[in-house]
VEXFI-362813 format. One record per atom (N, C-alpha, C): y negated, z negated, x; residue in one letter; chain; atom name. Coordinates in steps of 0.1 Angstrom, whole numbers, plus 5000, padded with zeros to 4 digits. Each point is the difference from the previous one (the first is absolute). Layout:
residues N
REC   py   pz   px mifi dovo tido
REC    Y    Z    X    A    A   CA
...
//
This chain:
residues 256
REC   py   pz   px mifi dovo tido
REC 6521 7135 0608    M    A    N
REC 5014 4993 4998    M    A   CA
REC 5005 5006 4987    M    A    C
REC 5014 5003 5002    S    A    N
REC 5007 5006 4986    S    A   CA
REC 5002 4990 4991    S    A    C
REC 5004 5003 4987    V    A    N
REC 5004 4994 4990    V    A   CA
REC 5012 4990 5003    V    A    C
REC 5011 5003 5009    W    A    N
REC 5010 4991 5004    W    A   CA
REC 4995 4992 5010    W    A    C
REC 4993 5003 5008    E    A    N
REC 4996 4992 5011    E    A   CA
REC 4990 4987 4994    E    A    C
REC 4992 5005 4989    S    A    N
REC 4992 4992 4993    S    A   CA
REC 5009 4988 4993    S    A    C
REC 5012 5005 4992    L    A    N
REC 5009 4992 4994    L    A   CA
REC 5006 4990 5010    L    A    C
REC 5005 5004 5013    A    A    N
REC 5005 4993 5010    A    A   CA
REC 4991 4989 5002    A    A    C
REC 4986 5003 5005    V    A    N
REC 4991 4991 5005    V    A   CA
REC 5000 4990 4986    V    A    C
REC 4998 5004 4989    F    A    N
REC 4998 4990 4988    F    A   CA
REC 5010 4991 5002    F    A    C
REC 5012 5004 4999    A    A    N
REC 5011 4993 5001    A    A   CA
REC 5002 4989 5010    A    A    C
REC 4997 5006 5014    A    A    N
REC 5001 4993 5008    A    A   CA
REC 4987 4986 5001    A    A    C
REC 4989 5002 4992    G    A    N
REC 4993 4992 4998    G    A   CA
REC 5003 4988 4991    G    A    C
REC 5010 5005 4990    I    A    N
REC 5005 4991 4991    I    A   CA
REC 5009 4991 5005    I    A    C
REC 5010 5007 5011    G    A    N
REC 5008 4991 5006    G    A   CA
REC 4992 4989 5011    G    A    C
REC 4991 5006 5006    A    A    N
REC 4991 4992 5011    A    A   CA
REC 4995 4988 4990    A    A    C
REC 4993 5003 4990    G    A    N
REC 4995 4988 4992    G    A   CA
REC 5009 4989 4995    G    A    C
REC 5013 5006 4998    T    A    N
REC 5012 4991 4996    T    A   CA
REC 5003 4990 5012    T    A    C
REC 5007 5006 5009    I    A    N
REC 5002 4993 5010    I    A   CA
REC 4991 4991 5009    I    A    C
REC 4984 5006 4998    N    A    N
REC 4990 4991 5008    N    A   CA
REC 5000 4987 4992    N    A    C
REC 5002 5000 4989    T    A    N
REC 4998 4989 4991    T    A   CA
REC 5012 4991 5002    T    A    C
REC 5013 5005 5005    I    A    N
REC 5011 4991 4997    I    A   CA
REC 4998 4996 5016    I    A    C
REC 5000 5008 5009    V    A    N
REC 5002 4994 5013    V    A   CA
REC 4990 5006 5009    V    A    C
REC 4996 5011 5000    G    A    N
REC 4991 5010 5009    G    A   CA
REC 5007 5011 5006    G    A    C
REC 4994 5007 5009    S    A    N
REC 5006 5012 5008    S    A   CA
REC 5001 5009 4990    S    A    C
REC 4990 5002 4990    G    A    N
REC 4999 5013 4992    G    A   CA
REC 4996 5011 5006    G    A    C
REC 4992 4999 5011    T    A    N
REC 4994 5010 5009    T    A   CA
REC 5012 5010 5007    T    A    C
REC 5011 4993 5002    L    A    N
REC 5012 5009 5004    L    A   CA
REC 5006 5008 4989    L    A    C
REC 4996 4999 4989    I    A    N
REC 5004 5011 4988    I    A   CA
REC 4987 5012 5001    I    A    C
REC 4989 4996 4998    T    A    N
REC 4989 5010 4999    T    A   CA
REC 5000 5007 5012    T    A    C
REC 4995 4994 5011    F    A    N
REC 4998 5005 5014    F    A   CA
REC 5008 5014 5003    F    A    C
REC 5011 4996 5001    P    A    N
REC 5008 5014 5002    P    A   CA
REC 5000 5012 4991    P    A    C
REC 4997 4995 4987    V    A    N
REC 5000 5011 4991    V    A   CA
REC 4986 5006 4998    V    A    C
REC 4990 4993 5006    L    A    N
REC 4985 5007 5005    L    A   CA
REC 5005 5009 5011    L    A    C
REC 5003 4996 5010    L    A    N
REC 5003 5008 5011    L    A   CA
REC 5009 5014 4995    L    A    C
REC 5009 4999 4991    A    A    N
REC 5007 5013 4999    A    A   CA
REC 4994 5008 4988    A    A    C
REC 4988 4996 4997    T    A    N
REC 4990 5009 4991    T    A   CA
REC 4991 5006 5011    T    A    C
REC 5001 4999 5014    G    A    N
REC 4994 5006 5011    G    A   CA
REC 4986 4991 5001    G    A    C
REC 4996 4991 4997    L    A    N
REC 4989 4991 5006    L    A   CA
REC 5001 4996 5014    L    A    C
REC 4988 5000 5007    P    A    N
REC 5002 4994 5013    P    A   CA
REC 5002 4984 5000    P    A    C
REC 5007 4996 5009    P    A    N
REC 5004 4984 5001    P    A   CA
REC 4988 4991 4995    P    A    C
REC 4990 5000 5006    V    A    N
REC 4987 4994 4999    V    A   CA
REC 4995 5000 4985    V    A    C
REC 4997 5013 4997    T    A    N
REC 4996 5004 4985    T    A   CA
REC 5012 4994 4989    T    A    C
REC 5012 4999 5002    A    A    N
REC 5009 4997 4994    A    A   CA
REC 4999 4985 4999    A    A    C
REC 4997 4991 5013    N    A    N
REC 5000 4984 4998    N    A   CA
REC 4989 4997 4991    N    A    C
REC 4985 5005 5002    V    A    N
REC 4991 4996 4995    V    A   CA
REC 4999 5004 4986    V    A    C
REC 5007 5010 4996    S    A    N
REC 5001 5004 4986    S    A   CA
REC 5009 4990 4989    S    A    C
REC 5011 4996 5009    N    A    N
REC 5009 4992 4996    N    A   CA
REC 4995 4988 4996    N    A    C
REC 4993 4995 5014    T    A    N
REC 4994 4984 4996    T    A   CA
REC 4990 4999 4991    T    A    C
REC 4992 5011 4995    L    A    N
REC 4991 4999 4988    L    A   CA
REC 5009 5001 4988    L    A    C
REC 5010 5010 5000    G    A    N
REC 5006 5001 4987    G    A   CA
REC 5009 4987 4997    G    A    C
REC 5005 4993 5007    L    A    N
REC 5010 4987 5000    L    A   CA
REC 4991 4987 4994    L    A    C
REC 4986 5003 5001    V    A    N
REC 4990 4989 4995    V    A   CA
REC 5005 4997 4984    V    A    C
REC 4998 5009 4993    P    A    N
REC 5002 4995 4984    P    A   CA
REC 5013 4995 5000    P    A    C
REC 5011 5005 5008    G    A    N
REC 5015 4992 4998    G    A   CA
REC 4998 4986 5003    G    A    C
REC 4994 4996 5011    S    A    N
REC 4999 4986 5006    S    A   CA
REC 4992 4993 4988    S    A    C
REC 4989 5004 4994    L    A    N
REC 4992 4993 4990    L    A   CA
REC 5011 5001 4988    L    A    C
REC 5006 5007 4996    S    A    N
REC 5008 5004 4990    S    A   CA
REC 5011 4985 5002    S    A    C
REC 5006 5001 5010    G    A    N
REC 5012 4990 5005    G    A   CA
REC 4993 4987 5001    G    A    C
REC 4988 4998 5004    A    A    N
REC 4996 4986 5000    A    A   CA
REC 4995 4995 4983    A    A    C
REC 4994 5010 4995    F    A    N
REC 5000 4996 4985    F    A   CA
REC 5012 4997 4994    F    A    C
REC 5013 5006 5004    G    A    N
REC 5011 4997 4992    G    A   CA
REC 5005 4986 5005    G    A    C
REC 4996 4994 5009    Y    A    N
REC 5005 4989 5008    Y    A   CA
REC 4989 4988 4994    Y    A    C
REC 4991 5001 4993    R    A    N
REC 4989 4994 4999    R    A   CA
REC 5005 4985 4998    R    A    C
REC 5011 4995 4990    R    A    N
REC 5003 4989 4998    R    A   CA
REC 5006 4991 5012    R    A    C
REC 5006 5007 5009    E    A    N
REC 5004 4996 5012    E    A   CA
REC 4986 4995 5009    E    A    C
REC 4989 5006 4999    L    A    N
REC 4987 4999 5006    L    A   CA
REC 4993 4987 4996    L    A    C
REC 5003 4995 4991    R    A    N
REC 4993 4987 4993    R    A   CA
REC 5000 4988 5010    R    A    C
REC 4990 4996 5002    G    A    N
REC 4998 4987 5010    G    A   CA
REC 4998 5005 5014    G    A    C
REC 5002 5014 5003    Q    A    N
REC 4997 5002 5016    Q    A   CA
REC 4989 5009 5005    Q    A    C
REC 4990 4997 4989    R    A    N
REC 4986 5007 5006    R    A   CA
REC 4996 4996 5013    R    A    C
REC 4999 4987 5004    A    A    N
REC 4995 4995 5013    A    A   CA
REC 5008 5010 5009    A    A    C
REC 5012 4999 5002    R    A    N
REC 5010 5009 5006    R    A   CA
REC 4995 5014 5001    R    A    C
REC 5001 5005 4989    V    A    N
REC 4998 5016 5000    V    A   CA
REC 4988 5001 5010    V    A    C
REC 4988 4995 4993    L    A    N
REC 4987 5001 5007    L    A   CA
REC 5000 4999 5017    L    A    C
REC 5006 4989 5004    R    A    N
REC 5001 4996 5015    R    A   CA
REC 5006 5012 5007    R    A    C
REC 5013 5001 4994    L    A    N
REC 5011 5012 5007    L    A   CA
REC 4992 5014 4997    L    A    C
REC 4995 5002 4989    G    A    N
REC 4994 5013 4998    G    A   CA
REC 4988 5002 5008    G    A    C
REC 4991 4990 5005    A    A    N
REC 4990 5002 5008    A    A   CA
REC 5006 5006 5015    A    A    C
REC 5008 4991 5003    V    A    N
REC 5007 5003 5015    V    A   CA
REC 5006 5014 5000    V    A    C
REC 5007 5004 4988    S    A    N
REC 5007 5010 5000    S    A   CA
REC 4991 5012 4999    S    A    C
REC 4989 5001 4993    A    A    N
REC 4990 5011 4999    A    A   CA
REC 4993 5002 5014    A    A    C
REC 4998 4990 5008    V    A    N
REC 4997 5003 5016    V    A   CA
REC 5007 5007 5005    V    A    C
REC 5014 4996 5000    G    A    N
REC 5013 5007 5006    G    A   CA
REC 4999 5016 4995    G    A    C
REC 5003 5000 4987    G    A    N
REC 5000 5015 4995    G    A   CA
REC 4989 5008 5005    G    A    C
REC 4989 4998 5000    L    A    N
REC 4988 5006 5003    L    A   CA
REC 5003 5003 5018    L    A    C
REC 5004 4992 5008    A    A    N
REC 5002 5002 5012    A    A   CA
REC 5012 5012 5003    A    A    C
REC 5007 4997 4992    G    A    N
REC 5013 5010 4999    G    A   CA
REC 4996 5014 4997    G    A    C
REC 4991 5002 4991    A    A    N
REC 4997 5014 4995    A    A   CA
REC 4989 5005 5009    A    A    C
REC 4992 4993 5010    V    A    N
REC 4992 5003 5009    V    A   CA
REC 5008 5006 5012    V    A    C
REC 5012 4993 5002    L    A    N
REC 5007 5006 5011    L    A   CA
REC 5008 5012 4996    L    A    C
REC 5003 5002 4986    L    A    N
REC 5007 5013 4997    L    A   CA
REC 4990 5012 5005    L    A    C
REC 4988 4998 4997    L    A    N
REC 4992 5011 5001    L    A   CA
REC 4994 5002 5015    L    A    C
REC 5002 4986 5006    T    A    N
REC 4993 5001 5013    T    A   CA
REC 5009 5006 5012    T    A    C
REC 5012 4997 4998    L    A    N
REC 5012 5006 5008    L    A   CA
REC 5002 5014 4997    L    A    C
REC 5002 5006 5010    P    A    N
REC 5005 5016 4999    P    A   CA
REC 5009 5004 4990    P    A    C
REC 5001 5007 4993    S    A    N
REC 5011 5006 4991    S    A   CA
REC 5013 5002 5006    S    A    C
REC 4998 5003 5011    E    A    N
REC 5012 5000 5007    E    A   CA
REC 5009 4985 5001    E    A    C
REC 4992 4991 5003    S    A    N
REC 5003 4985 5003    S    A   CA
REC 5006 4997 4984    S    A    C
REC 4995 5004 4991    F    A    N
REC 5006 4998 4985    F    A   CA
REC 5015 5007 4999    F    A    C
REC 4999 5012 5004    D    A    N
REC 5015 5008 5000    D    A   CA
REC 5009 4991 5010    D    A    C
REC 4995 4995 5011    T    A    N
REC 5012 4990 5005    T    A   CA
REC 5000 4990 4998    T    A    C
REC 4993 4992 4994    I    A    N
REC 5003 4984 4996    I    A   CA
REC 5006 4999 4987    I    A    C
REC 4997 5011 4990    V    A    N
REC 5005 5000 4988    V    A   CA
REC 5015 4998 4997    V    A    C
REC 5009 5009 5007    P    A    N
REC 5015 4999 5001    P    A   CA
REC 5001 4984 5004    P    A    C
REC 4993 4996 5009    V    A    N
REC 5006 4985 5005    V    A   CA
REC 4997 4991 4990    V    A    C
REC 4987 5001 4994    L    A    N
REC 4999 4990 4990    L    A   CA
REC 5008 5000 4988    L    A    C
REC 5004 5011 4996    I    A    N
REC 5012 5004 4989    I    A   CA
REC 5011 4993 5006    I    A    C
REC 5007 5002 5012    G    A    N
REC 5009 4994 5004    G    A   CA
REC 5001 4987 4999    G    A    C
REC 4988 4994 5004    L    A    N
REC 5001 4984 5000    L    A   CA
REC 4998 4995 4986    L    A    C
REC 4994 5008 4991    A    A    N
REC 4998 4995 4986    A    A   CA
REC 5015 5000 4994    A    A    C
REC 5008 5011 5003    L    A    N
REC 5013 5001 4993    L    A   CA
REC 5009 4990 5008    L    A    C
REC 4998 4993 5013    V    A    N
REC 5009 4991 5003    V    A   CA
REC 4997 4987 4992    V    A    C
REC 4984 4997 4997    L    A    N
REC 4996 4990 4992    L    A   CA
REC 5009 5000 4987    L    A    C
REC 4999 5011 4993    V    A    N
REC 5005 5001 4987    V    A   CA
REC 5017 4997 5002    V    A    C
REC 5005 5004 5007    V    A    N
REC 5015 4999 5003    V    A   CA
REC 5002 4985 5003    V    A    C
REC 4992 4994 5008    L    A    N
REC 5002 4984 5003    L    A   CA
REC 4995 4991 4989    L    A    C
REC 4993 5007 4990    Q    A    N
REC 4993 4991 4991    Q    A   CA
REC 5010 4989 4992    Q    A    C
REC 5012 5003 4997    P    A    N
REC 5010 4991 4994    P    A   CA
REC 5002 4987 5011    P    A    C
REC 5001 5006 5011    R    A    N
REC 5005 4986 5010    R    A   CA
REC 4985 4994 5004    R    A    C
REC 4991 5006 5000    L    A    N
REC 4986 4993 5001    L    A   CA
REC 4999 4989 4991    L    A    C
REC 5001 5006 4986    A    A    N
REC 4997 4991 4990    A    A   CA
REC 5011 4987 5001    A    A    C
REC 5011 5003 5005    A    A    N
REC 5010 4990 4999    A    A   CA
REC 4995 4988 5011    A    A    C
REC 4996 5005 5010    A    A    N
REC 4997 4993 5011    A    A   CA
REC 4990 4991 4996    A    A    C
REC 4989 5007 4995    L    A    N
REC 4989 4992 4993    L    A   CA
REC 5000 4990 4992    L    A    C
REC 5011 5003 4991    R    A    N
REC 5003 4991 4990    R    A   CA
REC 5006 4986 5004    R    A    C
REC 5009 5002 5010    K    A    N
REC 5008 4989 5009    K    A   CA
REC 4989 4991 5006    K    A    C
REC 4989 5010 5007    R    A    N
REC 4990 4992 5007    R    A   CA
REC 4992 4991 4991    R    A    C
REC 4998 5003 4988    R    A    N
REC 4991 4993 4990    R    A   CA
REC 5008 4989 4995    R    A    C
REC 5014 5000 4998    E    A    N
REC 5008 4991 4997    E    A   CA
REC 5003 4989 5010    E    A    C
REC 5000 5005 5014    A    A    N
REC 5002 4990 5010    A    A   CA
REC 4987 4992 5002    A    A    C
REC 4991 5009 4997    A    A    N
REC 4985 4990 5004    A    A   CA
REC 4997 4990 4989    A    A    C
REC 5005 5001 4988    G    A    N
REC 4997 4991 4989    G    A   CA
REC 4986 5002 4996    G    A    C
REC 4996 4991 4990    A    A    N
REC 4989 5001 4994    A    A   CA
REC 4987 5003 5008    A    A    C
REC 5000 4992 5013    D    A    N
REC 4989 5000 5008    D    A   CA
REC 5002 5013 5011    D    A    C
REC 5007 5008 4998    G    A    N
REC 5004 5008 5010    G    A   CA
REC 4992 5014 5003    G    A    C
REC 4989 5001 4989    A    A    N
REC 4992 5012 4998    A    A   CA
REC 4985 4999 4997    A    A    C
REC 4992 5005 5007    D    A    N
REC 4986 4996 4998    D    A   CA
REC 4997 5008 4986    D    A    C
REC 4993 4992 4991    P    A    N
REC 5000 5009 4987    P    A   CA
REC 4990 5010 4999    P    A    C
REC 4992 5000 5009    D    A    N
REC 4990 5013 5003    D    A   CA
REC 5006 5008 5012    D    A    C
REC 5009 4998 5006    G    A    N
REC 5006 5009 5011    G    A   CA
REC 4990 4998 5015    G    A    C
REC 4989 4994 4999    G    A    N
REC 4995 4997 5012    G    A   CA
REC 4995 5012 5008    G    A    C
REC 4995 4998 5012    P    A    N
REC 4996 5012 5007    P    A   CA
REC 5013 5010 5003    P    A    C
REC 5010 4994 5001    A    A    N
REC 5012 5011 5003    A    A   CA
REC 5001 5010 4990    A    A    C
REC 4999 4995 4987    L    A    N
REC 5002 5011 4989    L    A   CA
REC 4987 5009 5001    L    A    C
REC 4987 4996 5002    A    A    N
REC 4988 5005 5000    A    A   CA
REC 4999 5012 5012    A    A    C
REC 5007 4996 5011    G    A    N
REC 5000 5010 5010    G    A   CA
REC 5011 5009 4999    G    A    C
REC 5010 4998 4994    G    A    N
REC 5013 5007 4997    G    A   CA
REC 4997 5009 4988    G    A    C
REC 4992 4997 4991    M    A    N
REC 4994 5011 4988    M    A   CA
REC 4988 5010 5007    M    A    C
REC 4992 4994 5009    L    A    N
REC 4993 5008 5006    L    A   CA
REC 5006 5012 5006    L    A    C
REC 5008 4996 5009    L    A    N
REC 5008 5010 5008    L    A   CA
REC 5009 5011 4992    L    A    C
REC 5007 4994 4989    A    A    N
REC 5006 5007 4990    A    A   CA
REC 4990 5009 4994    A    A    C
REC 4990 4995 4995    S    A    N
REC 4989 5010 4994    S    A   CA
REC 4993 5012 5006    S    A    C
REC 5000 4997 5014    A    A    N
REC 4995 5010 5009    A    A   CA
REC 5013 5011 5002    A    A    C
REC 5012 4996 4999    Y    A    N
REC 5010 5011 5000    Y    A   CA
REC 5001 5006 4984    Y    A    C
REC 4996 4993 4990    G    A    N
REC 4999 5005 4985    G    A   CA
REC 4987 5009 5000    G    A    C
REC 4991 4999 5007    G    A    N
REC 4988 5007 5000    G    A   CA
REC 5000 5014 5006    G    A    C
REC 5010 5000 5011    Y    A    N
REC 5003 5012 5010    Y    A   CA
REC 5013 5009 4994    Y    A    C
REC 5011 4993 4993    F    A    N
REC 5010 5008 4995    F    A   CA
REC 5006 4993 4986    F    A    C
REC 5004 4988 5003    G    A    N
REC 5004 4994 4989    G    A   CA
REC 5014 4999 4993    G    A    C
REC 5008 5007 5008    A    A    N
REC 5015 5000 4995    A    A   CA
REC 5006 4987 5003    A    A    C
REC 5007 4993 4992    A    A    N
REC 5005 4984 5000    A    A   CA
REC 4990 4991 4999    A    A    C
REC 4985 5003 4999    Q    A    N
REC 4991 4992 5000    Q    A   CA
REC 5002 4987 4991    Q    A    C
REC 5008 5004 4987    G    A    N
REC 5002 4988 4992    G    A   CA
REC 5014 4992 5004    G    A    C
REC 5011 5006 5008    V    A    N
REC 5005 4991 5007    V    A   CA
REC 4998 4991 5011    V    A    C
REC 4987 5007 5005    L    A    N
REC 4996 4988 5011    L    A   CA
REC 4993 4989 4991    L    A    C
REC 4992 5003 4992    Y    A    N
REC 4992 4987 4990    Y    A   CA
REC 5013 4993 4999    Y    A    C
REC 5011 5005 4991    L    A    N
REC 5006 4991 4995    L    A   CA
REC 5009 4991 5012    L    A    C
REC 5004 5005 5008    G    A    N
REC 5006 4991 5012    G    A   CA
REC 4989 4993 5006    G    A    C
REC 4987 5002 5004    L    A    N
REC 4989 4990 5004    L    A   CA
REC 5002 4989 4988    L    A    C
REC 4995 5002 4988    M    A    N
REC 4995 4991 4991    M    A   CA
REC 5013 4990 4997    M    A    C
REC 5014 5008 5000    G    A    N
REC 5012 4992 4997    G    A   CA
REC 5000 4991 5010    G    A    C
REC 4998 5005 5011    L    A    N
REC 5003 4989 5015    L    A   CA
REC 4989 4988 4999    L    A    C
REC 4988 5003 4994    L    A    N
REC 4989 4990 5006    L    A   CA
REC 4995 4994 4987    L    A    C
REC 5006 5003 4987    L    A    N
REC 4994 4993 4987    L    A   CA
REC 5012 4994 4993    L    A    C
REC 4998 4987 4994    R    A    N
REC 5011 4998 4993    R    A   CA
REC 4996 5001 4984    R    A    C
REC 5005 5012 4997    E    A    N
REC 4996 5006 4986    E    A   CA
REC 5014 5009 4997    E    A    C
REC 5001 5003 4987    D    A    N
REC 5009 5007 4993    D    A   CA
REC 4997 5014 5004    D    A    C
REC 5012 5008 5003    L    A    N
REC 4998 5012 5005    L    A   CA
REC 4994 5011 4989    L    A    C
REC 5002 4997 4987    Q    A    N
REC 4993 5010 4990    Q    A   CA
REC 4984 4997 5002    Q    A    C
REC 4996 4988 5003    R    A    N
REC 4986 4997 5000    R    A   CA
REC 4995 5006 5015    R    A    C
REC 5007 4999 5009    I    A    N
REC 4997 5007 5014    I    A   CA
REC 4998 5015 4998    I    A    C
REC 5009 5006 4991    N    A    N
REC 5001 5015 4997    N    A   CA
REC 4987 5002 4992    N    A    C
REC 4996 4992 4992    A    A    N
REC 4987 5004 4992    A    A   CA
REC 4989 4998 5009    A    A    C
REC 5000 4992 5008    V    A    N
REC 4987 5000 5013    V    A   CA
REC 5001 5011 5008    V    A    C
REC 5015 5004 5002    K    A    N
REC 5001 5013 5009    K    A   CA
REC 4991 5012 4992    K    A    C
REC 5003 5001 4987    N    A    N
REC 4996 5013 4995    N    A   CA
REC 4984 4998 4999    N    A    C
REC 4995 4989 4998    V    A    N
REC 4985 5000 5001    V    A   CA
REC 4994 5005 5014    V    A    C
REC 5007 4993 5012    I    A    N
REC 4996 5002 5014    I    A   CA
REC 5000 5017 5000    I    A    C
REC 5012 5005 4999    A    A    N
REC 5003 5015 5002    A    A   CA
REC 4988 5007 4993    A    A    C
REC 4997 4998 4988    A    A    N
REC 4988 5006 4993    A    A   CA
REC 4988 4999 5008    A    A    C
REC 4994 4988 5006    I    A    N
REC 4989 4997 5006    I    A   CA
REC 5001 5011 5010    I    A    C
REC 5012 4999 5010    V    A    N
REC 5000 5007 5010    V    A   CA
REC 4999 5015 5002    V    A    C
REC 5009 5002 4989    N    A    N
REC 4998 5017 4995    N    A   CA
REC 4988 5005 4999    N    A    C
REC 4993 4991 4991    G    A    N
REC 4986 5004 4995    G    A   CA
REC 4989 4998 5010    G    A    C
REC 5000 4991 5009    I    A    N
REC 4992 4999 5011    I    A   CA
REC 5001 5014 5007    I    A    C
REC 5012 5003 5007    A    A    N
REC 5006 5012 5005    A    A   CA
REC 4993 5012 4994    A    A    C
REC 5003 5000 4987    A    A    N
REC 4998 5013 4992    A    A   CA
REC 4983 5002 4999    A    A    C
REC 4992 4988 4997    V    A    N
REC 4986 5002 5001    V    A   CA
REC 4995 5005 5012    V    A    C
REC 5006 4995 5012    F    A    N
REC 4995 5004 5016    F    A   CA
REC 5003 5016 5000    F    A    C
REC 5011 5004 4995    F    A    N
REC 5007 5013 5002    F    A   CA
REC 4991 5011 4992    F    A    C
REC 4995 4994 4987    L    A    N
REC 4991 5008 4991    L    A   CA
REC 4986 5008 5008    L    A    C
REC 4996 4991 5009    F    A    N
REC 4989 5005 5007    F    A   CA
REC 5002 5006 5015    F    A    C
REC 5013 5000 5003    V    A    N
REC 5000 5006 5015    V    A   CA
REC 5012 5009 5002    V    A    C
REC 5009 5001 4989    A    A    N
REC 5015 5006 4999    A    A   CA
REC 5000 5014 4990    A    A    C
REC 5007 5006 5003    E    A    N
REC 5004 5013 4992    E    A   CA
REC 5011 4996 4991    E    A    C
REC 4998 5001 4986    F    A    N
REC 5011 5000 4992    F    A   CA
REC 5006 5009 4993    F    A    C
REC 5012 4999 4995    D    A    N
REC 5004 5011 4989    D    A   CA
REC 5001 4993 4987    D    A    C
REC 4989 5006 4994    W    A    N
REC 4998 4992 4983    W    A   CA
REC 5011 5001 4992    W    A    C
REC 5008 5011 5001    T    A    N
REC 5010 5005 4989    T    A   CA
REC 5011 4988 5004    T    A    C
REC 5004 4998 5013    A    A    N
REC 5010 4990 5005    A    A   CA
REC 4995 4987 4995    A    A    C
REC 4987 4997 4999    V    A    N
REC 4994 4986 4998    V    A   CA
REC 5002 4995 4989    V    A    C
REC 4996 5010 4987    L    A    N
REC 5001 4999 4987    L    A   CA
REC 5013 5000 4996    L    A    C
REC 5010 5007 5004    L    A    N
REC 5013 4997 4997    L    A   CA
REC 5008 4991 5004    L    A    C
REC 4998 4994 5013    I    A    N
REC 5005 4987 5004    I    A   CA
REC 4993 4990 4993    I    A    C
REC 4988 4998 4997    A    A    N
REC 4993 4993 4992    A    A   CA
REC 5006 4997 4986    A    A    C
REC 5000 5010 4991    A    A    N
REC 5008 5000 4988    A    A   CA
REC 5013 4994 5001    A    A    C
REC 5009 5006 5010    G    A    N
REC 5013 4996 5001    G    A   CA
REC 5002 4985 5005    G    A    C
REC 4993 4995 5008    S    A    N
REC 5000 4988 5005    S    A   CA
REC 4995 4988 4991    S    A    C
REC 4991 5003 4991    A    A    N
REC 4996 4991 4990    A    A   CA
REC 5013 4997 4989    A    A    C
REC 5005 5013 4998    L    A    N
REC 5012 4999 4991    L    A   CA
REC 5010 4990 5007    L    A    C
REC 5003 5006 5011    G    A    N
REC 5012 4992 5007    G    A   CA
REC 4995 4986 5002    G    A    C
REC 4987 4993 5004    G    A    N
REC 4996 4989 5000    G    A   CA
REC 5005 4991 4989    G    A    C
REC 5000 5004 4986    Q    A    N
REC 5003 4995 4988    Q    A   CA
REC 5014 5000 4998    Q    A    C
REC 5008 5010 5006    I    A    N
REC 5013 4999 4997    I    A   CA
REC 5007 4992 5014    I    A    C
REC 4995 4998 5009    G    A    N
REC 5004 4989 5011    G    A   CA
REC 4997 4986 4994    G    A    C
REC 4990 4999 4994    A    A    N
REC 4999 4985 4995    A    A   CA
REC 5005 4998 4987    A    A    C
REC 5005 5007 4993    R    A    N
REC 5007 4999 4985    R    A   CA
REC 5016 4997 5003    R    A    C
REC 5005 5013 5006    V    A    N
REC 5014 5001 5001    V    A   CA
REC 5005 5000 5015    V    A    C
REC 4989 5003 5010    G    A    N
REC 5007 5000 5013    G    A   CA
REC 5009 4989 5007    G    A    C
REC 4997 4987 4995    R    A    N
REC 5005 4991 5004    R    A   CA
REC 5015 5000 4997    R    A    C
REC 5005 5007 4989    R    A    N
REC 5015 5002 4997    R    A   CA
REC 5010 5010 5008    R    A    C
REC 4990 5008 5010    L    A    N
REC 5008 5009 5006    L    A   CA
REC 5008 4994 5013    L    A    C
REC 5011 5003 5005    P    A    N
REC 5004 4995 5011    P    A   CA
REC 4993 5004 5011    P    A    C
REC 4998 4990 5009    P    A    N
REC 4991 5000 5010    P    A   CA
REC 5007 5009 5013    P    A    C
REC 5012 5002 5000    A    A    N
REC 5009 5008 5009    A    A   CA
REC 4997 5015 4997    A    A    C
REC 4995 5002 4986    V    A    N
REC 5000 5014 4996    V    A   CA
REC 4986 5004 5005    V    A    C
REC 4991 4990 4996    L    A    N
REC 4986 5005 5006    L    A   CA
REC 4999 5000 5014    L    A    C
REC 5008 4994 5009    R    A    N
REC 4998 5000 5013    R    A   CA
REC 5010 5012 5004    R    A    C
REC 5008 5004 4996    G    A    N
REC 5007 5013 5002    G    A   CA
REC 4991 5013 4999    G    A    C
REC 4992 4999 4988    V    A    N
REC 4990 5010 4998    V    A   CA
REC 4988 5004 5012    V    A    C
REC 4997 4986 5002    I    A    N
REC 4988 5000 5010    I    A   CA
REC 5006 5006 5011    I    A    C
REC 5011 4994 5007    V    A    N
REC 5006 5005 5013    V    A   CA
REC 5003 5015 4999    V    A    C
REC 5004 5004 4989    A    A    N
REC 5003 5015 5002    A    A   CA
REC 4987 5009 4999    A    A    C
REC 4992 4996 4993    V    A    N
REC 4987 5008 5000    V    A   CA
REC 4994 4999 5012    V    A    C
REC 5000 4986 5007    G    A    N
REC 4992 4999 5013    G    A   CA
REC 5009 5007 5011    G    A    C
REC 5009 5001 5001    T    A    N
REC 5009 5009 5008    T    A   CA
REC 4995 5016 4999    T    A    C
REC 4999 5005 4990    V    A    N
REC 4994 5012 4997    V    A   CA
REC 4989 5003 5005    V    A    C
REC 4992 4988 5001    A    A    N
REC 4985 5002 5002    A    A   CA
REC 5000 4997 5016    A    A    C
REC 5008 4994 5008    I    A    N
REC 4999 5002 5014    I    A   CA
REC 5006 5012 5005    I    A    C
REC 5011 5004 4993    V    A    N
REC 5005 5013 5006    V    A   CA
REC 4990 5011 4997    V    A    C
REC 4991 5001 4989    Q    A    N
REC 4993 5010 4995    Q    A   CA
REC 4988 4998 5011    Q    A    C
REC 4995 4990 5003    M    A    N
REC 4988 4998 5008    M    A   CA
REC 5005 5004 5016    M    A    C
REC 5010 4997 5002    L    A    N
REC 5006 5003 5013    L    A   CA
REC 5003 5014 5004    L    A    C
REC 5000 5009 4989    L    A    N
REC 5002 5014 5000    L    A   CA
REC 4990 5008 4999    L    A    C
REC 4988 4993 4997    R    A    N
REC 4987 5008 4995    R    A   CA
REC 4996 5006 5014    R    A    C
//
């Protein structure tokens, strides 16, 4: 990896850590950059997963005030999500690499649709909660939330683009809770899922350790940026960046 490529990967890590802390979808920043350095898709994906773990932990620490009083919720959803994340990681290495090449552009496309529709989804969820009134949502989310988080985490362990958006949508729909507190839980769950998948990959997959270290350093810094100043950034700007980079990733993978 050249000096300029290393700087690009580090910068992508900062961007991913920042965006993951705020909304999710940071993988759409780092993954295409790793592909551009010449890494095979599966190696790029597992290296990216491990590298983003420090960023998730950093973002969760930055949101520690919003986590107060949610320990039981985090433990319950974290246990379910860990199972899903491990299942997704197993699928990544069980399916042929050609399957990954075929599936990932579709996953990125679906993730971009989720990112674009997020404002409308959030508005619809807000109206639903207001219409439902005080008793309109199970305080724990019930089996529906547990099942949804299991499936979303399996997707996260497999690839993870827009993983955070899925979590925000599910918890926003099924929990009667402030969005910032939901976002804090999302950061912890993402750290758990990425961590479980990364530990599994350590034993069975091939990493590019230069990429891992650069993304880890950048994402840890980005996690703090996202927690401290990211809320001030216009959401439309973040979505625009994610969509632009994700589109480049789709084109690049289709042309490989």
